[in-house]
PyMOL Python script that loads the backbone (N, CA, C, O; Angstrom):
from pymol import cmd

cmd.read_pdbstr("""\
ATOM      1  N   MET A   1       0.847  -1.179   0.000  1.00  0.00           N
ATOM      2  CA  MET A   1       0.000   0.000   0.000  1.00  0.00           C
ATOM      3  C   MET A   1       0.891   1.240   0.000  1.00  0.00           C
ATOM      4  O   MET A   1       1.845   1.326   0.773  1.00  0.00           O
ATOM      5  N   GLN A   2       0.585   2.174  -0.847  1.00  0.00           N
ATOM      6  CA  GLN A   2       1.395   3.367  -0.981  1.00  0.00           C
ATOM      7  C   GLN A   2       0.684   4.551  -0.325  1.00  0.00           C
ATOM      8  O   GLN A   2      -0.522   4.735  -0.487  1.00  0.00           O
ATOM      9  N   ALA A   3       1.462   5.358   0.427  1.00  0.00           N
ATOM     10  CA  ALA A   3       0.887   6.503   1.130  1.00  0.00           C
ATOM     11  C   ALA A   3       0.656   7.656   0.160  1.00  0.00           C
ATOM     12  O   ALA A   3       1.442   7.884  -0.759  1.00  0.00           O
ATOM     13  N   SER A   4      -0.410   8.357   0.381  1.00  0.00           N
ATOM     14  CA  SER A   4      -0.684   9.528  -0.461  1.00  0.00           C
ATOM     15  C   SER A   4       0.207  10.694  -0.021  1.00  0.00           C
ATOM     16  O   SER A   4       0.685  10.710   1.113  1.00  0.00           O
ATOM     17  N   PRO A   5       0.431  11.654  -0.896  1.00  0.00           N
ATOM     18  CA  PRO A   5       1.291  12.787  -0.545  1.00  0.00           C
ATOM     19  C   PRO A   5       0.751  13.616   0.615  1.00  0.00           C
ATOM     20  O   PRO A   5       1.525  14.277   1.308  1.00  0.00           O
ATOM     21  N   ASN A   6      -0.541  13.596   0.837  1.00  0.00           N
ATOM     22  CA  ASN A   6      -1.135  14.391   1.908  1.00  0.00           C
ATOM     23  C   ASN A   6      -1.246  13.628   3.218  1.00  0.00           C
ATOM     24  O   ASN A   6      -1.827  14.135   4.178  1.00  0.00           O
ATOM     25  N   ALA A   7      -0.711  12.444   3.274  1.00  0.00           N
ATOM     26  CA  ALA A   7      -0.837  11.633   4.484  1.00  0.00           C
ATOM     27  C   ALA A   7      -0.031  12.207   5.642  1.00  0.00           C
ATOM     28  O   ALA A   7      -0.379  11.982   6.801  1.00  0.00           O
ATOM     29  N   VAL A   8       1.022  12.933   5.357  1.00  0.00           N
ATOM     30  CA  VAL A   8       1.884  13.465   6.421  1.00  0.00           C
ATOM     31  C   VAL A   8       1.166  14.534   7.223  1.00  0.00           C
ATOM     32  O   VAL A   8       1.262  14.547   8.450  1.00  0.00           O
ATOM     33  N   ASP A   9       0.456  15.422   6.567  1.00  0.00           N
ATOM     34  CA  ASP A   9      -0.200  16.506   7.293  1.00  0.00           C
ATOM     35  C   ASP A   9      -1.675  16.206   7.588  1.00  0.00           C
ATOM     36  O   ASP A   9      -2.448  17.122   7.867  1.00  0.00           O
ATOM     37  N   GLY A  10      -2.044  14.997   7.531  1.00  0.00           N
ATOM     38  CA  GLY A  10      -3.408  14.616   7.875  1.00  0.00           C
ATOM     39  C   GLY A  10      -4.413  14.953   6.799  1.00  0.00           C
ATOM     40  O   GLY A  10      -5.610  15.024   7.079  1.00  0.00           O
ATOM     41  N   GLY A  11      -3.963  15.163   5.579  1.00  0.00           N
ATOM     42  CA  GLY A  11      -4.880  15.434   4.484  1.00  0.00           C
ATOM     43  C   GLY A  11      -5.150  16.903   4.248  1.00  0.00           C
ATOM     44  O   GLY A  11      -5.767  17.270   3.247  1.00  0.00           O
ATOM     45  N   ALA A  12      -4.698  17.745   5.155  1.00  0.00           N
ATOM     46  CA  ALA A  12      -4.920  19.181   4.967  1.00  0.00           C
ATOM     47  C   ALA A  12      -3.895  19.726   3.976  1.00  0.00           C
ATOM     48  O   ALA A  12      -2.702  19.439   4.072  1.00  0.00           O
ATOM     49  N   ALA A  13      -4.366  20.491   3.053  1.00  0.00           N
ATOM     50  CA  ALA A  13      -3.467  21.077   2.060  1.00  0.00           C
ATOM     51  C   ALA A  13      -2.704  22.238   2.694  1.00  0.00           C
ATOM     52  O   ALA A  13      -3.272  23.034   3.442  1.00  0.00           O
ATOM     53  N   ALA A  14      -1.430  22.321   2.389  1.00  0.00           N
ATOM     54  CA  ALA A  14      -0.619  23.420   2.904  1.00  0.00           C
ATOM     55  C   ALA A  14      -0.916  24.679   2.107  1.00  0.00           C
ATOM     56  O   ALA A  14      -0.885  24.669   0.877  1.00  0.00           O
ATOM     57  N   HIS A  15      -1.204  25.756   2.812  1.00  0.00           N
ATOM     58  CA  HIS A  15      -1.500  27.035   2.177  1.00  0.00           C
ATOM     59  C   HIS A  15      -0.328  27.972   2.400  1.00  0.00           C
ATOM     60  O   HIS A  15       0.199  28.078   3.508  1.00  0.00           O
ATOM     61  N   GLU A  16       0.066  28.639   1.356  1.00  0.00           N
ATOM     62  CA  GLU A  16       1.167  29.577   1.447  1.00  0.00           C
ATOM     63  C   GLU A  16       0.602  30.988   1.568  1.00  0.00           C
ATOM     64  O   GLU A  16      -0.256  31.396   0.784  1.00  0.00           O
ATOM     65  N   PHE A  17       1.093  31.726   2.560  1.00  0.00           N
ATOM     66  CA  PHE A  17       0.641  33.089   2.778  1.00  0.00           C
ATOM     67  C   PHE A  17       1.599  34.039   2.084  1.00  0.00           C
ATOM     68  O   PHE A  17       2.785  34.073   2.413  1.00  0.00           O
ATOM     69  N   ARG A  18       1.101  34.806   1.132  1.00  0.00           N
ATOM     70  CA  ARG A  18       1.925  35.760   0.405  1.00  0.00           C
ATOM     71  C   ARG A  18       1.225  37.111   0.377  1.00  0.00           C
ATOM     72  O   ARG A  18       0.007  37.199   0.223  1.00  0.00           O
ATOM     73  N   ILE A  19       2.018  38.147   0.530  1.00  0.00           N
ATOM     74  CA  ILE A  19       1.490  39.500   0.410  1.00  0.00           C
ATOM     75  C   ILE A  19       1.819  39.992  -0.991  1.00  0.00           C
ATOM     76  O   ILE A  19       2.985  40.048  -1.381  1.00  0.00           O
ATOM     77  N   ALA A  20       0.811  40.338  -1.726  1.00  0.00           N
ATOM     78  CA  ALA A  20       1.002  40.800  -3.098  1.00  0.00           C
ATOM     79  C   ALA A  20       0.953  42.327  -3.121  1.00  0.00           C
ATOM     80  O   ALA A  20      -0.071  42.930  -2.800  1.00  0.00           O
ATOM     81  N   ILE A  21       2.069  42.941  -3.503  1.00  0.00           N
ATOM     82  CA  ILE A  21       2.134  44.391  -3.626  1.00  0.00           C
ATOM     83  C   ILE A  21       1.783  44.740  -5.075  1.00  0.00           C
ATOM     84  O   ILE A  21       2.387  44.209  -6.008  1.00  0.00           O
ATOM     85  N   PRO A  22       0.816  45.624  -5.260  1.00  0.00           N
ATOM     86  CA  PRO A  22       0.486  46.021  -6.632  1.00  0.00           C
ATOM     87  C   PRO A  22       1.715  46.567  -7.359  1.00  0.00           C
ATOM     88  O   PRO A  22       2.638  47.081  -6.728  1.00  0.00           O
ATOM     89  N   PHE A  23       1.721  46.458  -8.647  1.00  0.00           N
ATOM     90  CA  PHE A  23       2.902  46.727  -9.462  1.00  0.00           C
ATOM     91  C   PHE A  23       3.499  48.115  -9.245  1.00  0.00           C
ATOM     92  O   PHE A  23       4.702  48.224  -9.009  1.00  0.00           O
ATOM     93  N   GLY A  24       2.713  49.160  -9.315  1.00  0.00           N
ATOM     94  CA  GLY A  24       3.252  50.513  -9.246  1.00  0.00           C
ATOM     95  C   GLY A  24       3.233  51.144  -7.875  1.00  0.00           C
ATOM     96  O   GLY A  24       3.564  52.323  -7.746  1.00  0.00           O
ATOM     97  N   LEU A  25       2.857  50.406  -6.841  1.00  0.00           N
ATOM     98  CA  LEU A  25       2.702  50.992  -5.512  1.00  0.00           C
ATOM     99  C   LEU A  25       3.991  51.584  -4.943  1.00  0.00           C
ATOM    100  O   LEU A  25       3.936  52.702  -4.430  1.00  0.00           O
ATOM    101  N   PRO A  26       5.147  50.918  -4.994  1.00  0.00           N
ATOM    102  CA  PRO A  26       6.356  51.556  -4.445  1.00  0.00           C
ATOM    103  C   PRO A  26       6.736  52.843  -5.176  1.00  0.00           C
ATOM    104  O   PRO A  26       7.204  53.792  -4.546  1.00  0.00           O
ATOM    105  N   ALA A  27       6.544  52.889  -6.482  1.00  0.00           N
ATOM    106  CA  ALA A  27       6.866  54.104  -7.243  1.00  0.00           C
ATOM    107  C   ALA A  27       5.929  55.247  -6.866  1.00  0.00           C
ATOM    108  O   ALA A  27       6.370  56.384  -6.697  1.00  0.00           O
ATOM    109  N   VAL A  28       4.652  54.951  -6.735  1.00  0.00           N
ATOM    110  CA  VAL A  28       3.686  55.986  -6.372  1.00  0.00           C
ATOM    111  C   VAL A  28       3.932  56.460  -4.943  1.00  0.00           C
ATOM    112  O   VAL A  28       3.855  57.656  -4.664  1.00  0.00           O
ATOM    113  N   ALA A  29       4.227  55.533  -4.041  1.00  0.00           N
ATOM    114  CA  ALA A  29       4.496  55.902  -2.650  1.00  0.00           C
ATOM    115  C   ALA A  29       5.738  56.784  -2.556  1.00  0.00           C
ATOM    116  O   ALA A  29       5.740  57.769  -1.818  1.00  0.00           O
ATOM    117  N   GLY A  30       6.787  56.444  -3.288  1.00  0.00           N
ATOM    118  CA  GLY A  30       7.992  57.265  -3.282  1.00  0.00           C
ATOM    119  C   GLY A  30       7.741  58.655  -3.830  1.00  0.00           C
ATOM    120  O   GLY A  30       8.265  59.634  -3.299  1.00  0.00           O
ATOM    121  N   ALA A  31       6.951  58.755  -4.879  1.00  0.00           N
ATOM    122  CA  ALA A  31       6.635  60.061  -5.466  1.00  0.00           C
ATOM    123  C   ALA A  31       5.798  60.908  -4.517  1.00  0.00           C
ATOM    124  O   ALA A  31       6.020  62.113  -4.400  1.00  0.00           O
ATOM    125  N   ILE A  32       4.847  60.292  -3.845  1.00  0.00           N
ATOM    126  CA  ILE A  32       3.993  61.033  -2.902  1.00  0.00           C
ATOM    127  C   ILE A  32       4.804  61.527  -1.720  1.00  0.00           C
ATOM    128  O   ILE A  32       4.638  62.670  -1.293  1.00  0.00           O
ATOM    129  N   VAL A  33       5.678  60.688  -1.184  1.00  0.00           N
ATOM    130  CA  VAL A  33       6.512  61.102  -0.049  1.00  0.00           C
ATOM    131  C   VAL A  33       7.472  62.210  -0.483  1.00  0.00           C
ATOM    132  O   VAL A  33       7.713  63.152   0.272  1.00  0.00           O
ATOM    133  N   SER A  34       8.017  62.104  -1.688  1.00  0.00           N
ATOM    134  CA  SER A  34       8.912  63.137  -2.187  1.00  0.00           C
ATOM    135  C   SER A  34       8.188  64.478  -2.320  1.00  0.00           C
ATOM    136  O   SER A  34       8.723  65.513  -1.923  1.00  0.00           O
ATOM    137  N   LEU A  35       6.990  64.464  -2.871  1.00  0.00           N
ATOM    138  CA  LEU A  35       6.215  65.699  -2.982  1.00  0.00           C
ATOM    139  C   LEU A  35       5.816  66.246  -1.622  1.00  0.00           C
ATOM    140  O   LEU A  35       5.804  67.460  -1.423  1.00  0.00           O
ATOM    141  N   ALA A  36       5.492  65.368  -0.688  1.00  0.00           N
ATOM    142  CA  ALA A  36       5.137  65.808   0.659  1.00  0.00           C
ATOM    143  C   ALA A  36       6.326  66.469   1.349  1.00  0.00           C
ATOM    144  O   ALA A  36       6.165  67.463   2.057  1.00  0.00           O
ATOM    145  N   MET A  37       7.519  65.914   1.139  1.00  0.00           N
ATOM    146  CA  MET A  37       8.715  66.525   1.718  1.00  0.00           C
ATOM    147  C   MET A  37       9.011  67.872   1.062  1.00  0.00           C
ATOM    148  O   MET A  37       9.451  68.807   1.730  1.00  0.00           O
ATOM    149  N   CYS A  38       8.775  67.967  -0.210  1.00  0.00           N
ATOM    150  CA  CYS A  38       9.093  69.186  -0.947  1.00  0.00           C
ATOM    151  C   CYS A  38       8.112  70.311  -0.613  1.00  0.00           C
ATOM    152  O   CYS A  38       8.528  71.422  -0.286  1.00  0.00           O
ATOM    153  N   TYR A  39       6.827  70.027  -0.694  1.00  0.00           N
ATOM    154  CA  TYR A  39       5.815  71.057  -0.528  1.00  0.00           C
ATOM    155  C   TYR A  39       5.144  71.044   0.841  1.00  0.00           C
ATOM    156  O   TYR A  39       4.254  71.854   1.099  1.00  0.00           O
ATOM    157  N   GLY A  40       5.556  70.144   1.709  1.00  0.00           N
ATOM    158  CA  GLY A  40       4.925  70.027   3.024  1.00  0.00           C
ATOM    159  C   GLY A  40       5.076  71.269   3.877  1.00  0.00           C
ATOM    160  O   GLY A  40       4.114  71.705   4.509  1.00  0.00           O
ATOM    161  N   THR A  41       6.277  71.851   3.904  1.00  0.00           N
ATOM    162  CA  THR A  41       6.491  73.037   4.736  1.00  0.00           C
ATOM    163  C   THR A  41       5.693  74.232   4.217  1.00  0.00           C
ATOM    164  O   THR A  41       5.149  75.007   5.004  1.00  0.00           O
ATOM    165  N   VAL A  42       5.624  74.381   2.897  1.00  0.00           N
ATOM    166  CA  VAL A  42       4.854  75.488   2.323  1.00  0.00           C
ATOM    167  C   VAL A  42       3.374  75.307   2.626  1.00  0.00           C
ATOM    168  O   VAL A  42       2.690  76.263   2.989  1.00  0.00           O
ATOM    169  N   LEU A  43       2.883  74.094   2.478  1.00  0.00           N
ATOM    170  CA  LEU A  43       1.467  73.809   2.738  1.00  0.00           C
ATOM    171  C   LEU A  43       1.109  74.043   4.199  1.00  0.00           C
ATOM    172  O   LEU A  43       0.075  74.641   4.498  1.00  0.00           O
ATOM    173  N   VAL A  44       1.960  73.573   5.112  1.00  0.00           N
ATOM    174  CA  VAL A  44       1.692  73.750   6.538  1.00  0.00           C
ATOM    175  C   VAL A  44       1.733  75.232   6.900  1.00  0.00           C
ATOM    176  O   VAL A  44       0.926  75.700   7.703  1.00  0.00           O
ATOM    177  N   LYS A  45       2.667  75.964   6.312  1.00  0.00           N
ATOM    178  CA  LYS A  45       2.767  77.396   6.599  1.00  0.00           C
ATOM    179  C   LYS A  45       1.530  78.147   6.117  1.00  0.00           C
ATOM    180  O   LYS A  45       1.001  78.997   6.833  1.00  0.00           O
ATOM    181  N   GLU A  46       1.072  77.841   4.918  1.00  0.00           N
ATOM    182  CA  GLU A  46      -0.066  78.568   4.351  1.00  0.00           C
ATOM    183  C   GLU A  46      -1.401  78.148   4.954  1.00  0.00           C
ATOM    184  O   GLU A  46      -2.266  78.995   5.179  1.00  0.00           O
ATOM    185  N   VAL A  47      -1.582  76.858   5.218  1.00  0.00           N
ATOM    186  CA  VAL A  47      -2.879  76.362   5.701  1.00  0.00           C
ATOM    187  C   VAL A  47      -3.032  76.560   7.199  1.00  0.00           C
ATOM    188  O   VAL A  47      -4.060  77.054   7.663  1.00  0.00           O
ATOM    189  N   PHE A  48      -1.999  76.171   7.967  1.00  0.00           N
ATOM    190  CA  PHE A  48      -2.125  76.186   9.419  1.00  0.00           C
ATOM    191  C   PHE A  48      -1.457  77.394  10.081  1.00  0.00           C
ATOM    192  O   PHE A  48      -1.661  77.632  11.272  1.00  0.00           O
ATOM    193  N   GLY A  49      -0.671  78.151   9.334  1.00  0.00           N
ATOM    194  CA  GLY A  49      -0.032  79.327   9.896  1.00  0.00           C
ATOM    195  C   GLY A  49       1.196  79.039  10.737  1.00  0.00           C
ATOM    196  O   GLY A  49       1.691  79.934  11.422  1.00  0.00           O
ATOM    197  N   ILE A  50       1.700  77.813  10.702  1.00  0.00           N
ATOM    198  CA  ILE A  50       2.907  77.460  11.442  1.00  0.00           C
ATOM    199  C   ILE A  50       4.098  77.898  10.604  1.00  0.00           C
ATOM    200  O   ILE A  50       4.214  77.469   9.456  1.00  0.00           O
ATOM    201  N   PRO A  51       4.995  78.744  11.135  1.00  0.00           N
ATOM    202  CA  PRO A  51       6.073  79.270  10.300  1.00  0.00           C
ATOM    203  C   PRO A  51       7.036  78.208   9.775  1.00  0.00           C
ATOM    204  O   PRO A  51       7.364  78.221   8.589  1.00  0.00           O
ATOM    205  N   THR A  52       7.486  77.312  10.605  1.00  0.00           N
ATOM    206  CA  THR A  52       8.379  76.243  10.142  1.00  0.00           C
ATOM    207  C   THR A  52       8.047  74.955  10.877  1.00  0.00           C
ATOM    208  O   THR A  52       7.460  74.978  11.959  1.00  0.00           O
ATOM    209  N   LEU A  53       8.420  73.852  10.290  1.00  0.00           N
ATOM    210  CA  LEU A  53       8.222  72.564  10.945  1.00  0.00           C
ATOM    211  C   LEU A  53       9.398  72.188  11.838  1.00  0.00           C
ATOM    212  O   LEU A  53       9.348  71.177  12.539  1.00  0.00           O
ATOM    213  N   GLY A  54      10.439  72.983  11.817  1.00  0.00           N
ATOM    214  CA  GLY A  54      11.613  72.693  12.624  1.00  0.00           C
ATOM    215  C   GLY A  54      12.539  71.684  11.974  1.00  0.00           C
ATOM    216  O   GLY A  54      13.429  71.148  12.634  1.00  0.00           O
ATOM    217  N   LEU A  55      12.346  71.417  10.698  1.00  0.00           N
ATOM    218  CA  LEU A  55      13.180  70.465   9.981  1.00  0.00           C
ATOM    219  C   LEU A  55      14.253  71.224   9.210  1.00  0.00           C
ATOM    220  O   LEU A  55      13.960  72.165   8.472  1.00  0.00           O
ATOM    221  N   ASN A  56      15.492  70.802   9.393  1.00  0.00           N
ATOM    222  CA  ASN A  56      16.603  71.412   8.686  1.00  0.00           C
ATOM    223  C   ASN A  56      16.367  71.272   7.179  1.00  0.00           C
ATOM    224  O   ASN A  56      16.038  70.180   6.716  1.00  0.00           O
ATOM    225  N   PRO A  57      16.526  72.346   6.406  1.00  0.00           N
ATOM    226  CA  PRO A  57      16.284  72.244   4.958  1.00  0.00           C
ATOM    227  C   PRO A  57      17.189  71.227   4.267  1.00  0.00           C
ATOM    228  O   PRO A  57      16.785  70.614   3.278  1.00  0.00           O
ATOM    229  N   HIS A  58      18.391  71.043   4.768  1.00  0.00           N
ATOM    230  CA  HIS A  58      19.280  70.061   4.163  1.00  0.00           C
ATOM    231  C   HIS A  58      18.790  68.637   4.416  1.00  0.00           C
ATOM    232  O   HIS A  58      18.866  67.784   3.532  1.00  0.00           O
ATOM    233  N   VAL A  59      18.288  68.385   5.620  1.00  0.00           N
ATOM    234  CA  VAL A  59      17.720  67.071   5.934  1.00  0.00           C
ATOM    235  C   VAL A  59      16.462  66.848   5.104  1.00  0.00           C
ATOM    236  O   VAL A  59      16.228  65.749   4.600  1.00  0.00           O
ATOM    237  N   GLN A  60      15.664  67.882   4.967  1.00  0.00           N
ATOM    238  CA  GLN A  60      14.455  67.791   4.152  1.00  0.00           C
ATOM    239  C   GLN A  60      14.804  67.455   2.706  1.00  0.00           C
ATOM    240  O   GLN A  60      14.128  66.643   2.075  1.00  0.00           O
ATOM    241  N   ALA A  61      15.849  68.074   2.185  1.00  0.00           N
ATOM    242  CA  ALA A  61      16.274  67.794   0.807  1.00  0.00           C
ATOM    243  C   ALA A  61      16.764  66.363   0.650  1.00  0.00           C
ATOM    244  O   ALA A  61      16.469  65.712  -0.353  1.00  0.00           O
ATOM    245  N   VAL A  62      17.507  65.870   1.630  1.00  0.00           N
ATOM    246  CA  VAL A  62      17.992  64.487   1.566  1.00  0.00           C
ATOM    247  C   VAL A  62      16.825  63.510   1.606  1.00  0.00           C
ATOM    248  O   VAL A  62      16.823  62.530   0.861  1.00  0.00           O
ATOM    249  N   LEU A  63      15.839  63.753   2.454  1.00  0.00           N
ATOM    250  CA  LEU A  63      14.665  62.874   2.521  1.00  0.00           C
ATOM    251  C   LEU A  63      13.869  62.928   1.215  1.00  0.00           C
ATOM    252  O   LEU A  63      13.373  61.907   0.740  1.00  0.00           O
ATOM    253  N   MET A  64      13.755  64.119   0.645  1.00  0.00           N
ATOM    254  CA  MET A  64      13.028  64.271  -0.610  1.00  0.00           C
ATOM    255  C   MET A  64      13.724  63.518  -1.739  1.00  0.00           C
ATOM    256  O   MET A  64      13.073  62.798  -2.496  1.00  0.00           O
ATOM    257  N   TRP A  65      15.033  63.677  -1.858  1.00  0.00           N
ATOM    258  CA  TRP A  65      15.774  63.005  -2.922  1.00  0.00           C
ATOM    259  C   TRP A  65      15.837  61.500  -2.694  1.00  0.00           C
ATOM    260  O   TRP A  65      15.853  60.733  -3.657  1.00  0.00           O
ATOM    261  N   SER A  66      15.873  61.068  -1.441  1.00  0.00           N
ATOM    262  CA  SER A  66      15.886  59.624  -1.157  1.00  0.00           C
ATOM    263  C   SER A  66      14.584  58.965  -1.580  1.00  0.00           C
ATOM    264  O   SER A  66      14.591  57.883  -2.167  1.00  0.00           O
ATOM    265  N   SER A  67      13.472  59.613  -1.281  1.00  0.00           N
ATOM    266  CA  SER A  67      12.190  59.041  -1.696  1.00  0.00           C
ATOM    267  C   SER A  67      12.005  59.144  -3.208  1.00  0.00           C
ATOM    268  O   SER A  67      11.352  58.290  -3.808  1.00  0.00           O
ATOM    269  N   ALA A  68      12.566  60.170  -3.826  1.00  0.00           N
ATOM    270  CA  ALA A  68      12.530  60.248  -5.288  1.00  0.00           C
ATOM    271  C   ALA A  68      13.363  59.141  -5.904  1.00  0.00           C
ATOM    272  O   ALA A  68      12.992  58.580  -6.935  1.00  0.00           O
ATOM    273  N   LEU A  69      14.487  58.823  -5.279  1.00  0.00           N
ATOM    274  CA  LEU A  69      15.325  57.713  -5.746  1.00  0.00           C
ATOM    275  C   LEU A  69      14.581  56.388  -5.610  1.00  0.00           C
ATOM    276  O   LEU A  69      14.681  55.528  -6.485  1.00  0.00           O
ATOM    277  N   LEU A  70      13.835  56.220  -4.518  1.00  0.00           N
ATOM    278  CA  LEU A  70      13.007  55.016  -4.349  1.00  0.00           C
ATOM    279  C   LEU A  70      11.997  54.908  -5.483  1.00  0.00           C
ATOM    280  O   LEU A  70      11.806  53.834  -6.053  1.00  0.00           O
ATOM    281  N   ALA A  71      11.353  56.020  -5.806  1.00  0.00           N
ATOM    282  CA  ALA A  71      10.369  56.004  -6.909  1.00  0.00           C
ATOM    283  C   ALA A  71      11.038  55.669  -8.234  1.00  0.00           C
ATOM    284  O   ALA A  71      10.491  54.909  -9.033  1.00  0.00           O
ATOM    285  N   GLU A  72      12.209  56.228  -8.468  1.00  0.00           N
ATOM    286  CA  GLU A  72      12.926  55.973  -9.722  1.00  0.00           C
ATOM    287  C   GLU A  72      13.346  54.514  -9.831  1.00  0.00           C
ATOM    288  O   GLU A  72      13.198  53.903 -10.890  1.00  0.00           O
ATOM    289  N   CYS A  73      13.865  53.955  -8.750  1.00  0.00           N
ATOM    290  CA  CYS A  73      14.292  52.548  -8.768  1.00  0.00           C
ATOM    291  C   CYS A  73      13.103  51.598  -8.869  1.00  0.00           C
ATOM    292  O   CYS A  73      13.219  50.513  -9.439  1.00  0.00           O
ATOM    293  N   ALA A  74      11.963  52.003  -8.319  1.00  0.00           N
ATOM    294  CA  ALA A  74      10.778  51.141  -8.382  1.00  0.00           C
ATOM    295  C   ALA A  74      10.199  51.084  -9.786  1.00  0.00           C
ATOM    296  O   ALA A  74       9.508  50.129 -10.140  1.00  0.00           O
ATOM    297  N   LEU A  75      10.478  52.102 -10.580  1.00  0.00           N
ATOM    298  CA  LEU A  75       9.983  52.085 -11.952  1.00  0.00           C
ATOM    299  C   LEU A  75      10.768  51.097 -12.760  1.00  0.00           C
ATOM    300  O   LEU A  75      10.507  50.929 -13.951  1.00  0.00           O
TER     301      LEU A  75
END
""", "prot")
cmd.dss("prot")
cmd.show_as("cartoon", "prot")
cmd.util.cbc("prot")
cmd.orient("prot")
């Protein structure tokens, strides 16, 4: 008598759990974060009246370019 392939796990089929990321999601997310970093301080200043967010402009530029690089590589 030959054992069936499912005899080891009691007949239950093994299910694989996978997270499927839509194709353009990393590129769109990188572009949105880049735009938020670029125009975020201007928007907050004009809408809420807060003069600055307290973020160094050089750090803001690095974060903006890093997220733009993520969008470029995701394409």
